PDB file of N, CA, C and O in Angstrom, chain B, residues numbered from 101:
ATOM      1  N   UNK B 101      12.624   8.855  10.278  1.00  0.00           N
ATOM      2  CA  UNK B 101      12.243   7.711   9.627  1.00  0.00           C
ATOM      3  C   UNK B 101      13.086   6.562  10.186  1.00  0.00           C
ATOM      4  O   UNK B 101      13.976   6.741  11.018  1.00  0.00           O
ATOM      5  N   UNK B 102      12.730   5.305   9.649  1.00  0.00           N
ATOM      6  CA  UNK B 102      13.394   4.184  10.267  1.00  0.00           C
ATOM      7  C   UNK B 102      14.694   3.800   9.686  1.00  0.00           C
ATOM      8  O   UNK B 102      15.185   2.682   9.845  1.00  0.00           O
ATOM      9  N   UNK B 103      15.235   4.739   9.016  1.00  0.00           N
ATOM     10  CA  UNK B 103      16.575   4.363   8.365  1.00  0.00           C
ATOM     11  C   UNK B 103      16.386   3.692   6.975  1.00  0.00           C
ATOM     12  O   UNK B 103      17.327   3.241   6.322  1.00  0.00           O
ATOM     13  N   UNK B 104      15.179   3.669   6.609  1.00  0.00           N
ATOM     14  CA  UNK B 104      14.776   3.051   5.303  1.00  0.00           C
ATOM     15  C   UNK B 104      15.036   3.936   4.043  1.00  0.00           C
ATOM     16  O   UNK B 104      15.037   3.500   2.892  1.00  0.00           O
ATOM     17  N   UNK B 105      15.246   5.173   4.389  1.00  0.00           N
ATOM     18  CA  UNK B 105      15.209   6.129   3.253  1.00  0.00           C
ATOM     19  C   UNK B 105      13.929   6.689   3.039  1.00  0.00           C
ATOM     20  O   UNK B 105      12.934   5.990   2.851  1.00  0.00           O
ATOM     21  N   UNK B 106      13.915   8.078   3.064  1.00  0.00           N
ATOM     22  CA  UNK B 106      12.607   8.742   3.018  1.00  0.00           C
ATOM     23  C   UNK B 106      12.032   8.692   1.622  1.00  0.00           C
ATOM     24  O   UNK B 106      10.838   8.983   1.546  1.00  0.00           O
ATOM     25  N   UNK B 107      12.616   8.400   0.581  1.00  0.00           N
ATOM     26  CA  UNK B 107      12.031   8.390  -0.832  1.00  0.00           C
ATOM     27  C   UNK B 107      12.256   7.214  -1.567  1.00  0.00           C
ATOM     28  O   UNK B 107      12.512   7.278  -2.770  1.00  0.00           O
ATOM     29  N   UNK B 108      12.179   6.040  -0.905  1.00  0.00           N
ATOM     30  CA  UNK B 108      12.246   4.754  -1.681  1.00  0.00           C
ATOM     31  C   UNK B 108      10.798   4.466  -2.317  1.00  0.00           C
ATOM     32  O   UNK B 108      10.720   3.911  -3.414  1.00  0.00           O
ATOM     33  N   UNK B 109       9.761   4.819  -1.668  1.00  0.00           N
ATOM     34  CA  UNK B 109       8.350   4.674  -2.211  1.00  0.00           C
ATOM     35  C   UNK B 109       7.618   5.846  -1.689  1.00  0.00           C
ATOM     36  O   UNK B 109       7.855   6.396  -0.614  1.00  0.00           O
ATOM     37  N   UNK B 110       6.630   6.210  -2.613  1.00  0.00           N
ATOM     38  CA  UNK B 110       5.551   7.063  -2.300  1.00  0.00           C
ATOM     39  C   UNK B 110       4.249   6.413  -2.485  1.00  0.00           C
ATOM     40  O   UNK B 110       4.117   5.628  -3.423  1.00  0.00           O
ATOM     41  N   UNK B 111       3.224   6.668  -1.650  1.00  0.00           N
ATOM     42  CA  UNK B 111       2.108   5.950  -1.644  1.00  0.00           C
ATOM     43  C   UNK B 111       0.936   6.909  -1.733  1.00  0.00           C
ATOM     44  O   UNK B 111       0.944   7.865  -0.958  1.00  0.00           O
ATOM     45  N   UNK B 112      -0.060   6.771  -2.575  1.00  0.00           N
ATOM     46  CA  UNK B 112      -1.351   7.404  -2.440  1.00  0.00           C
ATOM     47  C   UNK B 112      -2.544   6.447  -2.352  1.00  0.00           C
ATOM     48  O   UNK B 112      -2.516   5.318  -2.842  1.00  0.00           O
ATOM     49  N   UNK B 113      -3.593   6.963  -1.701  1.00  0.00           N
ATOM     50  CA  UNK B 113      -4.836   6.091  -1.459  1.00  0.00           C
ATOM     51  C   UNK B 113      -5.915   6.798  -2.305  1.00  0.00           C
ATOM     52  O   UNK B 113      -5.981   8.020  -2.435  1.00  0.00           O
ATOM     53  N   UNK B 114      -6.745   5.912  -2.861  1.00  0.00           N
ATOM     54  CA  UNK B 114      -8.058   6.448  -3.390  1.00  0.00           C
ATOM     55  C   UNK B 114      -9.270   5.585  -2.900  1.00  0.00           C
ATOM     56  O   UNK B 114      -9.226   4.358  -2.812  1.00  0.00           O
ATOM     57  N   UNK B 115     -10.240   6.275  -2.623  1.00  0.00           N
ATOM     58  CA  UNK B 115     -11.500   5.703  -2.354  1.00  0.00           C
ATOM     59  C   UNK B 115     -12.463   6.402  -2.981  1.00  0.00           C
ATOM     60  O   UNK B 115     -12.726   7.558  -2.649  1.00  0.00           O
ATOM     61  N   UNK B 116     -13.174   5.679  -4.089  1.00  0.00           N
ATOM     62  CA  UNK B 116     -13.969   6.273  -4.895  1.00  0.00           C
ATOM     63  C   UNK B 116     -15.290   6.878  -4.283  1.00  0.00           C
ATOM     64  O   UNK B 116     -15.971   6.230  -3.487  1.00  0.00           O
ATOM     65  N   UNK B 117     -15.622   8.166  -4.698  1.00  0.00           N
ATOM     66  CA  UNK B 117     -16.841   8.791  -4.260  1.00  0.00           C
ATOM     67  C   UNK B 117     -18.006   8.109  -4.831  1.00  0.00           C
ATOM     68  O   UNK B 117     -19.063   8.282  -4.224  1.00  0.00           O
ATOM     69  N   UNK B 118     -18.025   7.395  -5.841  1.00  0.00           N
ATOM     70  CA  UNK B 118     -19.089   6.834  -6.313  1.00  0.00           C
ATOM     71  C   UNK B 118     -19.508   5.633  -5.567  1.00  0.00           C
ATOM     72  O   UNK B 118     -20.659   5.215  -5.691  1.00  0.00           O
ATOM     73  N   UNK B 119     -18.647   5.047  -4.796  1.00  0.00           N
ATOM     74  CA  UNK B 119     -18.868   3.815  -3.833  1.00  0.00           C
ATOM     75  C   UNK B 119     -19.325   4.304  -2.483  1.00  0.00           C
ATOM     76  O   UNK B 119     -20.235   3.734  -1.882  1.00  0.00           O
ATOM     77  N   UNK B 120     -18.669   5.404  -1.984  1.00  0.00           N
ATOM     78  CA  UNK B 120     -18.935   5.873  -0.637  1.00  0.00           C
ATOM     79  C   UNK B 120     -19.139   7.326  -0.770  1.00  0.00           C
ATOM     80  O   UNK B 120     -18.196   8.087  -0.986  1.00  0.00           O
ATOM     81  N   UNK B 121     -20.451   7.751  -0.635  1.00  0.00           N
ATOM     82  CA  UNK B 121     -20.865   9.166  -0.884  1.00  0.00           C
ATOM     83  C   UNK B 121     -20.446   9.965   0.314  1.00  0.00           C
ATOM     84  O   UNK B 121     -20.180  11.143   0.075  1.00  0.00           O
ATOM     85  N   UNK B 122     -20.338   9.572   1.519  1.00  0.00           N
ATOM     86  CA  UNK B 122     -20.001  10.271   2.716  1.00  0.00           C
ATOM     87  C   UNK B 122     -18.461  10.381   2.811  1.00  0.00           C
ATOM     88  O   UNK B 122     -17.721   9.398   2.795  1.00  0.00           O
ATOM     89  N   UNK B 123     -18.068  11.584   2.905  1.00  0.00           N
ATOM     90  CA  UNK B 123     -16.531  11.805   3.205  1.00  0.00           C
ATOM     91  C   UNK B 123     -15.978  11.146   4.356  1.00  0.00           C
ATOM     92  O   UNK B 123     -14.834  10.694   4.320  1.00  0.00           O
ATOM     93  N   UNK B 124     -16.758  11.050   5.446  1.00  0.00           N
ATOM     94  CA  UNK B 124     -16.333  10.492   6.734  1.00  0.00           C
ATOM     95  C   UNK B 124     -16.010   8.806   6.433  1.00  0.00           C
ATOM     96  O   UNK B 124     -15.122   8.213   7.045  1.00  0.00           O
ATOM     97  N   UNK B 125     -16.743   8.250   5.556  1.00  0.00           N
ATOM     98  CA  UNK B 125     -16.578   6.816   5.254  1.00  0.00           C
ATOM     99  C   UNK B 125     -15.290   6.776   4.383  1.00  0.00           C
ATOM    100  O   UNK B 125     -14.443   5.904   4.580  1.00  0.00           O
ATOM    101  N   UNK B 126     -15.146   7.731   3.411  1.00  0.00           N
ATOM    102  CA  UNK B 126     -13.980   7.561   2.493  1.00  0.00           C
ATOM    103  C   UNK B 126     -12.677   7.822   3.319  1.00  0.00           C
ATOM    104  O   UNK B 126     -11.665   7.160   3.089  1.00  0.00           O
ATOM    105  N   UNK B 127     -12.711   8.798   4.288  1.00  0.00           N
ATOM    106  CA  UNK B 127     -11.592   9.096   5.075  1.00  0.00           C
ATOM    107  C   UNK B 127     -11.174   7.990   6.095  1.00  0.00           C
ATOM    108  O   UNK B 127      -9.996   7.712   6.321  1.00  0.00           O
ATOM    109  N   UNK B 128     -12.265   7.371   6.704  1.00  0.00           N
ATOM    110  CA  UNK B 128     -11.948   6.200   7.619  1.00  0.00           C
ATOM    111  C   UNK B 128     -11.333   5.003   6.753  1.00  0.00           C
ATOM    112  O   UNK B 128     -10.500   4.287   7.309  1.00  0.00           O
ATOM    113  N   UNK B 129     -11.659   4.763   5.539  1.00  0.00           N
ATOM    114  CA  UNK B 129     -10.981   3.637   4.758  1.00  0.00           C
ATOM    115  C   UNK B 129      -9.686   4.173   4.447  1.00  0.00           C
ATOM    116  O   UNK B 129      -8.753   3.373   4.519  1.00  0.00           O
ATOM    117  N   UNK B 130      -9.403   5.475   4.082  1.00  0.00           N
ATOM    118  CA  UNK B 130      -7.999   5.944   3.798  1.00  0.00           C
ATOM    119  C   UNK B 130      -7.133   5.816   4.827  1.00  0.00           C
ATOM    120  O   UNK B 130      -5.985   5.435   4.602  1.00  0.00           O
ATOM    121  N   UNK B 131      -7.557   6.113   6.095  1.00  0.00           N
ATOM    122  CA  UNK B 131      -6.802   6.024   7.384  1.00  0.00           C
ATOM    123  C   UNK B 131      -6.422   4.570   7.580  1.00  0.00           C
ATOM    124  O   UNK B 131      -5.268   4.299   7.912  1.00  0.00           O
ATOM    125  N   UNK B 132      -7.315   3.630   7.394  1.00  0.00           N
ATOM    126  CA  UNK B 132      -7.083   2.256   7.577  1.00  0.00           C
ATOM    127  C   UNK B 132      -5.960   1.699   6.691  1.00  0.00           C
ATOM    128  O   UNK B 132      -4.988   1.038   7.057  1.00  0.00           O
ATOM    129  N   UNK B 133      -6.285   2.099   5.453  1.00  0.00           N
ATOM    130  CA  UNK B 133      -5.132   1.698   4.402  1.00  0.00           C
ATOM    131  C   UNK B 133      -3.740   2.310   4.597  1.00  0.00           C
ATOM    132  O   UNK B 133      -2.732   1.652   4.340  1.00  0.00           O
ATOM    133  N   UNK B 134      -3.686   3.505   5.029  1.00  0.00           N
ATOM    134  CA  UNK B 134      -2.384   4.125   5.372  1.00  0.00           C
ATOM    135  C   UNK B 134      -1.810   3.445   6.362  1.00  0.00           C
ATOM    136  O   UNK B 134      -0.618   3.154   6.273  1.00  0.00           O
ATOM    137  N   UNK B 135      -2.542   3.090   7.435  1.00  0.00           N
ATOM    138  CA  UNK B 135      -1.963   2.393   8.694  1.00  0.00           C
ATOM    139  C   UNK B 135      -1.394   1.104   8.344  1.00  0.00           C
ATOM    140  O   UNK B 135      -0.257   0.754   8.661  1.00  0.00           O
ATOM    141  N   UNK B 136      -2.302   0.342   7.614  1.00  0.00           N
ATOM    142  CA  UNK B 136      -1.927  -0.946   7.239  1.00  0.00           C
ATOM    143  C   UNK B 136      -0.603  -0.939   6.377  1.00  0.00           C
ATOM    144  O   UNK B 136       0.302  -1.757   6.541  1.00  0.00           O
ATOM    145  N   UNK B 137      -0.590   0.031   5.480  1.00  0.00           N
ATOM    146  CA  UNK B 137       0.751   0.153   4.744  1.00  0.00           C
ATOM    147  C   UNK B 137       2.066   0.444   5.671  1.00  0.00           C
ATOM    148  O   UNK B 137       3.118  -0.188   5.582  1.00  0.00           O
ATOM    149  N   UNK B 138       1.836   1.412   6.487  1.00  0.00           N
ATOM    150  CA  UNK B 138       2.776   1.935   7.376  1.00  0.00           C
ATOM    151  C   UNK B 138       3.371   0.710   8.197  1.00  0.00           C
ATOM    152  O   UNK B 138       4.578   0.614   8.420  1.00  0.00           O
ATOM    153  N   UNK B 139       2.421  -0.232   8.634  1.00  0.00           N
ATOM    154  CA  UNK B 139       2.867  -1.313   9.514  1.00  0.00           C
ATOM    155  C   UNK B 139       3.498  -2.417   8.621  1.00  0.00           C
ATOM    156  O   UNK B 139       4.209  -3.247   9.187  1.00  0.00           O
ATOM    157  N   UNK B 140       3.322  -2.498   7.380  1.00  0.00           N
ATOM    158  CA  UNK B 140       3.779  -3.552   6.517  1.00  0.00           C
ATOM    159  C   UNK B 140       4.723  -3.208   5.443  1.00  0.00           C
ATOM    160  O   UNK B 140       4.956  -4.064   4.591  1.00  0.00           O
ATOM    161  N   UNK B 141       5.288  -2.069   5.382  1.00  0.00           N
ATOM    162  CA  UNK B 141       6.010  -1.625   4.285  1.00  0.00           C
ATOM    163  C   UNK B 141       7.497  -2.077   4.364  1.00  0.00           C
ATOM    164  O   UNK B 141       8.218  -1.995   3.370  1.00  0.00           O
ATOM    165  N   UNK B 142       7.911  -2.514   5.453  1.00  0.00           N
ATOM    166  CA  UNK B 142       9.409  -2.826   5.703  1.00  0.00           C
ATOM    167  C   UNK B 142       9.890  -3.836   4.770  1.00  0.00           C
ATOM    168  O   UNK B 142      11.046  -3.707   4.368  1.00  0.00           O
ATOM    169  N   UNK B 143       9.141  -4.894   4.329  1.00  0.00           N
ATOM    170  CA  UNK B 143       9.674  -5.933   3.434  1.00  0.00           C
ATOM    171  C   UNK B 143       9.747  -5.294   2.084  1.00  0.00           C
ATOM    172  O   UNK B 143      10.768  -5.484   1.423  1.00  0.00           O
ATOM    173  N   UNK B 144       8.799  -4.569   1.608  1.00  0.00           N
ATOM    174  CA  UNK B 144       8.913  -3.854   0.298  1.00  0.00           C
ATOM    175  C   UNK B 144      10.043  -2.917   0.260  1.00  0.00           C
ATOM    176  O   UNK B 144      10.739  -2.877  -0.754  1.00  0.00           O
ATOM    177  N   UNK B 145      10.293  -2.163   1.262  1.00  0.00           N
ATOM    178  CA  UNK B 145      11.462  -1.211   1.353  1.00  0.00           C
ATOM    179  C   UNK B 145      12.772  -2.000   1.201  1.00  0.00           C
ATOM    180  O   UNK B 145      13.669  -1.592   0.463  1.00  0.00           O
ATOM    181  N   UNK B 146      12.866  -3.115   1.896  1.00  0.00           N
ATOM    182  CA  UNK B 146      14.135  -3.805   1.767  1.00  0.00           C
ATOM    183  C   UNK B 146      14.315  -4.409   0.390  1.00  0.00           C
ATOM    184  O   UNK B 146      15.466  -4.530  -0.029  1.00  0.00           O
ATOM    185  N   UNK B 147      13.352  -4.778  -0.314  1.00  0.00           N
ATOM    186  CA  UNK B 147      13.415  -5.195  -1.745  1.00  0.00           C
ATOM    187  C   UNK B 147      13.938  -3.962  -2.598  1.00  0.00           C
ATOM    188  O   UNK B 147      14.857  -4.089  -3.407  1.00  0.00           O
ATOM    189  N   UNK B 148      13.296  -2.776  -2.365  1.00  0.00           N
ATOM    190  CA  UNK B 148      13.428  -1.677  -3.159  1.00  0.00           C
ATOM    191  C   UNK B 148      14.965  -1.251  -2.867  1.00  0.00           C
ATOM    192  O   UNK B 148      15.703  -0.890  -3.784  1.00  0.00           O
ATOM    193  N   UNK B 149      15.349  -1.315  -1.643  1.00  0.00           N
ATOM    194  CA  UNK B 149      16.659  -0.822  -1.395  1.00  0.00           C
ATOM    195  C   UNK B 149      17.767  -1.876  -1.920  1.00  0.00           C
ATOM    196  O   UNK B 149      18.874  -1.483  -2.287  1.00  0.00           O
ATOM    197  N   UNK B 150      17.438  -3.091  -1.931  1.00  0.00           N
ATOM    198  CA  UNK B 150      18.294  -4.161  -2.527  1.00  0.00           C
ATOM    199  C   UNK B 150      18.452  -3.967  -3.984  1.00  0.00           C
ATOM    200  O   UNK B 150      19.548  -4.116  -4.525  1.00  0.00           O
ATOM    201  N   UNK B 151      17.344  -3.624  -4.655  1.00  0.00           N
ATOM    202  CA  UNK B 151      17.290  -3.489  -6.141  1.00  0.00           C
ATOM    203  C   UNK B 151      17.729  -2.127  -6.570  1.00  0.00           C
ATOM    204  O   UNK B 151      17.974  -1.889  -7.753  1.00  0.00           O
ATOM    205  N   UNK B 152      17.838  -1.195  -5.592  1.00  0.00           N
ATOM    206  CA  UNK B 152      18.093   0.205  -5.860  1.00  0.00           C
ATOM    207  C   UNK B 152      17.092   0.801  -6.810  1.00  0.00           C
ATOM    208  O   UNK B 152      17.391   1.414  -7.835  1.00  0.00           O
ATOM    209  N   UNK B 153      15.853   0.561  -6.366  1.00  0.00           N
ATOM    210  CA  UNK B 153      14.723   1.137  -7.145  1.00  0.00           C
ATOM    211  C   UNK B 153      13.913   1.984  -6.244  1.00  0.00           C
ATOM    212  O   UNK B 153      14.019   1.955  -5.018  1.00  0.00           O
ATOM    213  N   UNK B 154      13.024   2.809  -6.964  1.00  0.00           N
ATOM    214  CA  UNK B 154      11.984   3.629  -6.269  1.00  0.00           C
ATOM    215  C   UNK B 154      10.614   3.293  -6.829  1.00  0.00           C
ATOM    216  O   UNK B 154      10.517   2.721  -7.914  1.00  0.00           O
ATOM    217  N   UNK B 155       9.590   3.627  -6.134  1.00  0.00           N
ATOM    218  CA  UNK B 155       8.364   3.177  -6.464  1.00  0.00           C
ATOM    219  C   UNK B 155       7.355   4.248  -6.061  1.00  0.00           C
ATOM    220  O   UNK B 155       7.306   4.796  -4.960  1.00  0.00           O
ATOM    221  N   UNK B 156       6.500   4.486  -7.181  1.00  0.00           N
ATOM    222  CA  UNK B 156       5.180   5.336  -6.810  1.00  0.00           C
ATOM    223  C   UNK B 156       3.982   4.311  -6.862  1.00  0.00           C
ATOM    224  O   UNK B 156       3.744   3.637  -7.864  1.00  0.00           O
ATOM    225  N   UNK B 157       3.229   4.250  -5.662  1.00  0.00           N
ATOM    226  CA  UNK B 157       2.223   3.255  -5.457  1.00  0.00           C
ATOM    227  C   UNK B 157       0.857   3.945  -5.287  1.00  0.00           C
ATOM    228  O   UNK B 157       0.700   4.892  -4.517  1.00  0.00           O
ATOM    229  N   UNK B 158      -0.134   3.416  -6.055  1.00  0.00           N
ATOM    230  CA  UNK B 158      -1.444   4.066  -5.738  1.00  0.00           C
ATOM    231  C   UNK B 158      -2.368   2.840  -5.302  1.00  0.00           C
ATOM    232  O   UNK B 158      -2.391   1.816  -5.984  1.00  0.00           O
ATOM    233  N   UNK B 159      -3.034   2.961  -4.288  1.00  0.00           N
ATOM    234  CA  UNK B 159      -3.864   1.851  -3.697  1.00  0.00           C
ATOM    235  C   UNK B 159      -5.198   2.409  -3.887  1.00  0.00           C
ATOM    236  O   UNK B 159      -5.423   3.550  -3.482  1.00  0.00           O
ATOM    237  N   UNK B 160      -6.133   1.701  -4.480  1.00  0.00           N
ATOM    238  CA  UNK B 160      -7.488   1.989  -4.721  1.00  0.00           C
ATOM    239  C   UNK B 160      -8.348   0.985  -3.984  1.00  0.00           C
ATOM    240  O   UNK B 160      -8.220  -0.221  -4.198  1.00  0.00           O
ATOM    241  N   UNK B 161      -9.268   1.493  -3.075  1.00  0.00           N
ATOM    242  CA  UNK B 161     -10.297   0.658  -2.515  1.00  0.00           C
ATOM    243  C   UNK B 161     -11.432   0.336  -3.371  1.00  0.00           C
ATOM    244  O   UNK B 161     -12.115   1.219  -3.889  1.00  0.00           O
ATOM    245  N   UNK B 162     -11.636  -0.842  -3.523  1.00  0.00           N
ATOM    246  CA  UNK B 162     -12.665  -1.308  -4.508  1.00  0.00           C
ATOM    247  C   UNK B 162     -13.806  -2.195  -4.027  1.00  0.00           C
ATOM    248  O   UNK B 162     -14.540  -2.767  -4.833  1.00  0.00           O
ATOM    249  N   UNK B 163     -13.942  -2.298  -2.788  1.00  0.00           N
ATOM    250  CA  UNK B 163     -14.959  -3.077  -2.051  1.00  0.00           C
ATOM    251  C   UNK B 163     -16.215  -2.239  -2.017  1.00  0.00           C
ATOM    252  O   UNK B 163     -16.074  -1.016  -2.027  1.00  0.00           O
ATOM    253  N   UNK B 164     -17.439  -2.763  -1.979  1.00  0.00           N
ATOM    254  CA  UNK B 164     -18.666  -1.960  -1.946  1.00  0.00           C
ATOM    255  C   UNK B 164     -19.052  -1.679  -0.436  1.00  0.00           C
ATOM    256  O   UNK B 164     -20.024  -0.963  -0.194  1.00  0.00           O
ATOM    257  N   UNK B 165     -18.339  -2.208   0.527  1.00  0.00           N
ATOM    258  CA  UNK B 165     -18.661  -2.070   1.891  1.00  0.00           C
ATOM    259  C   UNK B 165     -17.394  -1.758   2.640  1.00  0.00           C
ATOM    260  O   UNK B 165     -16.297  -2.086   2.190  1.00  0.00           O
ATOM    261  N   UNK B 166     -17.549  -1.106   3.817  1.00  0.00           N
ATOM    262  CA  UNK B 166     -16.544  -0.875   4.685  1.00  0.00           C
ATOM    263  C   UNK B 166     -16.043  -2.051   5.367  1.00  0.00           C
ATOM    264  O   UNK B 166     -16.795  -2.719   6.076  1.00  0.00           O
ATOM    265  N   UNK B 167     -14.782  -2.359   5.196  1.00  0.00           N
ATOM    266  CA  UNK B 167     -14.203  -3.459   5.835  1.00  0.00           C
ATOM    267  C   UNK B 167     -13.448  -3.083   7.114  1.00  0.00           C
ATOM    268  O   UNK B 167     -13.040  -1.933   7.279  1.00  0.00           O
ATOM    269  N   UNK B 168     -13.250  -4.116   8.079  1.00  0.00           N
ATOM    270  CA  UNK B 168     -12.560  -3.746   9.166  1.00  0.00           C
ATOM    271  C   UNK B 168     -10.988  -3.632   8.871  1.00  0.00           C
ATOM    272  O   UNK B 168     -10.544  -3.841   7.742  1.00  0.00           O
ATOM    273  N   UNK B 169     -10.236  -3.313   9.880  1.00  0.00           N
ATOM    274  CA  UNK B 169      -8.812  -2.927   9.702  1.00  0.00           C
ATOM    275  C   UNK B 169      -8.036  -4.262   9.396  1.00  0.00           C
ATOM    276  O   UNK B 169      -7.135  -4.285   8.558  1.00  0.00           O
ATOM    277  N   UNK B 170      -8.411  -5.339  10.087  1.00  0.00           N
ATOM    278  CA  UNK B 170      -7.689  -6.584   9.889  1.00  0.00           C
ATOM    279  C   UNK B 170      -7.936  -7.183   8.432  1.00  0.00           C
ATOM    280  O   UNK B 170      -7.056  -7.829   7.862  1.00  0.00           O
ATOM    281  N   UNK B 171      -9.061  -6.956   7.918  1.00  0.00           N
ATOM    282  CA  UNK B 171      -9.272  -7.444   6.616  1.00  0.00           C
ATOM    283  C   UNK B 171      -8.533  -6.644   5.640  1.00  0.00           C
ATOM    284  O   UNK B 171      -7.919  -7.208   4.734  1.00  0.00           O
ATOM    285  N   UNK B 172      -8.546  -5.303   5.765  1.00  0.00           N
ATOM    286  CA  UNK B 172      -7.737  -4.457   4.885  1.00  0.00           C
ATOM    287  C   UNK B 172      -6.257  -4.769   5.055  1.00  0.00           C
ATOM    288  O   UNK B 172      -5.508  -4.845   4.082  1.00  0.00           O
ATOM    289  N   UNK B 173      -5.859  -4.944   6.283  1.00  0.00           N
ATOM    290  CA  UNK B 173      -4.337  -5.297   6.429  1.00  0.00           C
ATOM    291  C   UNK B 173      -3.936  -6.534   5.827  1.00  0.00           C
ATOM    292  O   UNK B 173      -2.859  -6.582   5.233  1.00  0.00           O
ATOM    293  N   UNK B 174      -4.714  -7.588   5.916  1.00  0.00           N
ATOM    294  CA  UNK B 174      -4.418  -8.801   5.363  1.00  0.00           C
ATOM    295  C   UNK B 174      -4.384  -8.801   3.784  1.00  0.00           C
ATOM    296  O   UNK B 174      -3.573  -9.506   3.183  1.00  0.00           O
ATOM    297  N   UNK B 175      -5.323  -7.962   3.106  1.00  0.00           N
ATOM    298  CA  UNK B 175      -5.350  -7.775   1.699  1.00  0.00           C
ATOM    299  C   UNK B 175      -4.067  -7.044   1.249  1.00  0.00           C
ATOM    300  O   UNK B 175      -3.452  -7.363   0.232  1.00  0.00           O
ATOM    301  N   UNK B 176      -3.705  -6.041   2.080  1.00  0.00           N
ATOM    302  CA  UNK B 176      -2.646  -5.126   1.658  1.00  0.00           C
ATOM    303  C   UNK B 176      -1.304  -5.854   1.850  1.00  0.00           C
ATOM    304  O   UNK B 176      -0.348  -5.606   1.115  1.00  0.00           O
ATOM    305  N   UNK B 177      -1.240  -6.805   2.898  1.00  0.00           N
ATOM    306  CA  UNK B 177      -0.078  -7.767   3.003  1.00  0.00           C
ATOM    307  C   UNK B 177       0.219  -8.549   1.862  1.00  0.00           C
ATOM    308  O   UNK B 177       1.325  -8.639   1.328  1.00  0.00           O
ATOM    309  N   UNK B 178      -0.927  -9.163   1.487  1.00  0.00           N
ATOM    310  CA  UNK B 178      -0.810 -10.061   0.217  1.00  0.00           C
ATOM    311  C   UNK B 178      -0.387  -9.209  -1.017  1.00  0.00           C
ATOM    312  O   UNK B 178       0.445  -9.612  -1.829  1.00  0.00           O
ATOM    313  N   UNK B 179      -0.932  -8.162  -1.092  1.00  0.00           N
ATOM    314  CA  UNK B 179      -0.563  -7.355  -2.391  1.00  0.00           C
ATOM    315  C   UNK B 179       0.883  -6.876  -2.337  1.00  0.00           C
ATOM    316  O   UNK B 179       1.571  -6.904  -3.357  1.00  0.00           O
ATOM    317  N   UNK B 180       1.427  -6.377  -1.016  1.00  0.00           N
ATOM    318  CA  UNK B 180       2.803  -6.054  -0.852  1.00  0.00           C
ATOM    319  C   UNK B 180       3.725  -7.224  -1.186  1.00  0.00           C
ATOM    320  O   UNK B 180       4.750  -7.100  -1.856  1.00  0.00           O
ATOM    321  N   UNK B 181       3.283  -8.365  -0.670  1.00  0.00           N
ATOM    322  CA  UNK B 181       4.098  -9.596  -0.846  1.00  0.00           C
ATOM    323  C   UNK B 181       4.269  -9.776  -2.365  1.00  0.00           C
ATOM    324  O   UNK B 181       5.392  -9.861  -2.861  1.00  0.00           O
ATOM    325  N   UNK B 182       3.255  -9.829  -3.023  1.00  0.00           N
ATOM    326  CA  UNK B 182       3.138 -10.105  -4.465  1.00  0.00           C
ATOM    327  C   UNK B 182       3.944  -8.966  -5.283  1.00  0.00           C
ATOM    328  O   UNK B 182       4.655  -9.293  -6.233  1.00  0.00           O
ATOM    329  N   UNK B 183       3.825  -7.779  -4.931  1.00  0.00           N
ATOM    330  CA  UNK B 183       4.605  -6.701  -5.368  1.00  0.00           C
ATOM    331  C   UNK B 183       6.080  -6.942  -5.300  1.00  0.00           C
ATOM    332  O   UNK B 183       6.792  -6.892  -6.303  1.00  0.00           O
ATOM    333  N   UNK B 184       6.550  -7.221  -4.026  1.00  0.00           N
ATOM    334  CA  UNK B 184       7.843  -7.497  -3.624  1.00  0.00           C
ATOM    335  C   UNK B 184       8.501  -8.557  -4.388  1.00  0.00           C
ATOM    336  O   UNK B 184       9.648  -8.438  -4.817  1.00  0.00           O
ATOM    337  N   UNK B 185       7.678  -9.727  -4.577  1.00  0.00           N
ATOM    338  CA  UNK B 185       8.099 -10.863  -5.403  1.00  0.00           C
ATOM    339  C   UNK B 185       8.329 -10.424  -6.835  1.00  0.00           C
ATOM    340  O   UNK B 185       9.305 -10.813  -7.477  1.00  0.00           O
ATOM    341  N   UNK B 186       7.390  -9.591  -7.330  1.00  0.00           N
ATOM    342  CA  UNK B 186       7.563  -9.043  -8.800  1.00  0.00           C
ATOM    343  C   UNK B 186       8.864  -8.325  -8.972  1.00  0.00           C
ATOM    344  O   UNK B 186       9.656  -8.594  -9.875  1.00  0.00           O
ATOM    345  N   UNK B 187       9.066  -7.329  -7.997  1.00  0.00           N
ATOM    346  CA  UNK B 187      10.209  -6.553  -7.931  1.00  0.00           C
ATOM    347  C   UNK B 187      11.500  -7.375  -7.860  1.00  0.00           C
ATOM    348  O   UNK B 187      12.546  -7.005  -8.392  1.00  0.00           O
ATOM    349  N   UNK B 188      11.359  -8.521  -7.166  1.00  0.00           N
ATOM    350  CA  UNK B 188      12.640  -9.298  -6.858  1.00  0.00           C
ATOM    351  C   UNK B 188      12.956 -10.173  -8.117  1.00  0.00           C
ATOM    352  O   UNK B 188      14.039 -10.758  -8.131  1.00  0.00           O
ATOM    353  N   UNK B 189      12.125 -10.305  -9.145  1.00  0.00           N
ATOM    354  CA  UNK B 189      12.528 -11.061 -10.376  1.00  0.00           C
ATOM    355  C   UNK B 189      13.632 -10.352 -11.027  1.00  0.00           C
ATOM    356  O   UNK B 189      13.826  -9.146 -10.869  1.00  0.00           O
ATOM    357  N   UNK B 190      14.405 -11.171 -11.815  1.00  0.00           N
ATOM    358  CA  UNK B 190      15.538 -10.572 -12.556  1.00  0.00           C
ATOM    359  C   UNK B 190      15.185  -9.609 -13.483  1.00  0.00           C
ATOM    360  O   UNK B 190      14.261  -9.874 -14.251  1.00  0.00           O
ATOM    361  N   UNK B 191      15.774  -8.489 -13.560  1.00  0.00           N
ATOM    362  CA  UNK B 191      15.381  -7.317 -14.463  1.00  0.00           C
ATOM    363  C   UNK B 191      15.397  -7.770 -15.885  1.00  0.00           C
ATOM    364  O   UNK B 191      16.324  -8.412 -16.380  1.00  0.00           O
ATOM    365  N   UNK B 192      14.285  -7.387 -16.530  1.00  0.00           N
ATOM    366  CA  UNK B 192      14.174  -7.695 -17.967  1.00  0.00           C
ATOM    367  C   UNK B 192      14.665  -6.609 -18.861  1.00  0.00           C
ATOM    368  O   UNK B 192      14.704  -6.716 -20.087  1.00  0.00           O
ATOM    369  N   UNK B 193      15.066  -5.479 -18.136  1.00  0.00           N
ATOM    370  CA  UNK B 193      15.476  -4.270 -19.006  1.00  0.00           C
ATOM    371  C   UNK B 193      16.977  -4.381 -19.103  1.00  0.00           C
ATOM    372  O   UNK B 193      17.617  -3.548 -19.744  1.00  0.00           O
TER     373      UNK B 193
END
């Protein structure tokens, strides 16, 4: 691993069968999402490490058509940035 700690975050991906009947389509989307997460998780990991937190993350694909990798990656980047900002807020607990 990249020295980030193997257990800071775990991630699962869900692509609903009701939207994509063919397993090959669901698997393609899951691979794209996992790769986009892998390439963009560093900032999230640094926030988690700084805050001494762990995270279980579930990503669900909700579009009705198969999007290209770059579209998925941009959407995931935005979501991870927003999540990182939320985690970076002062603790309310």
